[in-house]
N, C-alpha and C positions, 0 to 999 in steps of 0.2 A: 523657193519651191514654185514651180510653174504649174498652172492648172489648165487643162483642156476639157471643154465641155461639149464640143461639136464633133460628130462622126466625120464631118467633111474636112476637118483640119488635116493639112498635108502631113504633118509629123505623125499624127495618129494613124493615118492610112498607111504610112510606111511601117509603123510599128506593127499594125495588124497583119500586113502582108508578110513581114518577117516571122511573125508568130505562127502563121498558118502554112508557110511554104518552105519546104526543105531546100528547094532550089534557090530561093531568095536568101536563106541563111548561108548557104555555101558561097553564093555570089558575093554577098556583102562581107563575108568573113566575120559575122556576128551571130550571136545566139542569145536566148533568154533563159535565165536561171529563175525558176518559179518556186517560191516558197522560202520560209524562214531558214531551213537548214542549209540549202544551197547558197543563199545570200550571205549568211553568216560565215560559211566555210570560205567563200570567195574573199570576204573582208579580211578574214584571219590569215589566209594563205597567199592572196594575190593583191589585196589592197582595194582601192576604190573602183567601182564599176564605171562604165561610160555613162550610165544613167540608172537611177533607182526609180522604178515605177510603182506607185502605191495606189490602192483603191481608197477613196476618201473615208469610208467607214472603218477601214483597217487601222487608221491612225489611232483609234481607241484601243487597239490590241497592244498590250505592253511589249510583246516581243517585236512586233512590227515597229512600234514607236521607238524602241531602242535602236533598231537598225537604221531607221530614218535619221535619228539624232546623230548617230555615228557618221553617217554620210554628210549631214549638214555641218558638223564640227570640222570635218576634213575638207569642207568647201566643195563637195561633190554636187552633181546635178540631180535634181529630184523632179519627177513629173507626177502630179496628182490627177487621178481620173475618177469620175463618178462611177459608182458600182457597175452600172450596165455597160459602160464603155470598157472598164477593166475586164469584166467577165468575157467580153467578146474577144479579148486578146489572150487571156489566160488559157492554158491547155490543161489545167488541173481542176477537176471537179471538186467543188467545196474547198477551194484553197483559202489561205489566210489573207491574201490580198497584197502581197509584195513580190516583186520580181526585179532582177537586175538585167540590164542590157549590157553585154560584155563583148569585147573583141575576142574571137576565137584564137587561142594561143597558137603560134606557128613558129616552129624551129626548123633549121636546115637538117635534112636527113643525114644521119651519121654515115661515114664511109663504110663502117662495118659494125656488127653487133659485138660488144665487148663487156657488157654488164648484163645482169639478169633481165631477160626480156620475154615478151609474149608476142607471138605471131598469129594473127587471126586470118585464116584463109576462107573467105566467103561465109563467115558466120552472119546470118541474115537477121535473126531475131533480135530486136533492140534490147529486150529484157535480158537475153543471154549475154549480149555484149556488155551491158551495164554491170551485170553480176560478175562477169570475168574481170572487169576493170576494178571493181570494188575488192574482190579477193586478191587481185595482183597488188593493189596498193597496200592492203593489210599484210601481205607477205613480204613487203619490202622490195618488190620488183620495180624497176625504174622506167622501162621503155615498153611501148606497145606499138606494133607495126601491123597495119591493116591493108588487106587487098582492096581493090576497087569495089568488089562485090560484097564487102562487109558493111553492116549497117553503119550509117554516119554517126560517129561517136558523139557529136555535139547536138544531136537531136534531143527534143524534150524527153522522150521515153528513155533513152540511154542515160541521160543526165540524172533523171529521177532514180533509175535503178542503181546507178553507181554511187549515189549519195555523197558526192564531193571528191570521189577518188580521182577524177580528172585533174584536180588542182595540184596533185602531188606526182602525177605521171607525165612523161613526155610521150605524146601520142602522135603518130605519123600515119597519114591516110593515103590511099591510092598508091601504095608502094608496090614495086616490082618484086614480089616475094621470092621467086626463084633466084634472081640476082642477089638479093639480100642474103639469102641462106648460103649461096655459093661463096660469098665473100666473108662469111662469119668467122671471127677469130675465137669463138667459144663453141662448145658442142651444141648441136641442134637436135632436140628430142621431139619426135612426132608421135602423137598418140594413135594407135591403130588396134582394132580388135583382133587382128591377125598376127600381131607381133609375138615373137617367141619369148622375149624377156619381159618380166614384169617390172612395174615402177619400182618395187621394193628391192630389186636386185641391181639397181643403177646407183653409181656413186654421184651424189648430188652436192657434195661438199666443195663446190666450185660454181662459178657463174655458168648458167646454161640458158638457151633460148627454147621456149616451149611453143610447139606448133599445134593449134587446134583448128578443126575444119568444119565445114558445112554440117548443119544439124542432121541431115539425112544421108549425105554422101561421104562425110568425113573429109580427111585431108586429101588434097588432090594427089594423083599418082606422081606428078612432077616433083612436088615437095616431099613426098614419102621417099622418093629415090634420092633426093638431094640431102635429106637429113642424115646426121651422123649416126642416129640410132632410132629405131621405133620401139615404143614400149606399150604395154597393155596394163590396165588396172584390173586385177582379178576380182571377180565378184561372185556371190552365191545367188541362188535362185534362178528363175527362168527368164528373167528380163534380158533382152538382147544386149543392151548397152546403157551407159549412163548419159544423162543430159550433158551437153557440152560444158555448161557452166559448172555443174557438179564435178565433172571430170577435171576441169581446170583447178578448182579449189582443192581437190585431193592431191593433185600434182604439186601445187604451190606449197601446201603445208607439209607434205612429205619432205620437200626440200628444206623448209623451215625446221622440221623435226631433226633431220640429219645434221644440220648446222648448229643445233643446240646440244647435241650429245657430247 
């Protein structure tokens, strides 16, 4: 276990820059997983982090101590910081005092969509993106494809909202979505408030790709035109539409329902 006590330490400065800059995270291909749940999920599903960072007082927390012990037993790298230095790095208010520095997983873009997938077209709110990833993982969906305008999936806010879903999904960012949809080998279903067919009239007992769009503007015209089919979720009351994350969850679990019948 290494201890850093100075704000002027070069390693600490790099860590703080990574914590506070989305551009730095993208450039470095690394991100921070803040909190016990994300750290434990990474250990269970992906293995050792590049580094475990812990606040000195948090070593007295049994959950944090258990995580640190697991990393130590596996000969992982641990960095201990005084409380003040740790809090300057952490993006979680009143956090427990442990985070992992990890390399952002990167896989080659598949030639075409062939398994259950999600396509996010300019979904900009990190909370919505994280919630969609969480629902997708729970519904057994395997792949997520994001446009350049979609919130960065490995940002702290998206990671917290997804609650570990990232670690069981293959996530592809900055994807040319029209080309991806055009080459798809499975049906592509786009949600639209103007569609004639409801979600419940569609056969979902097969792999499909779901397309969800911008919170205000919806799915782009280009993707609506390229989709195999557009569907609408019927709803009662006078609200205009569902939140995009709620819409995605309804779609995913209607597919789950149909495949369990």
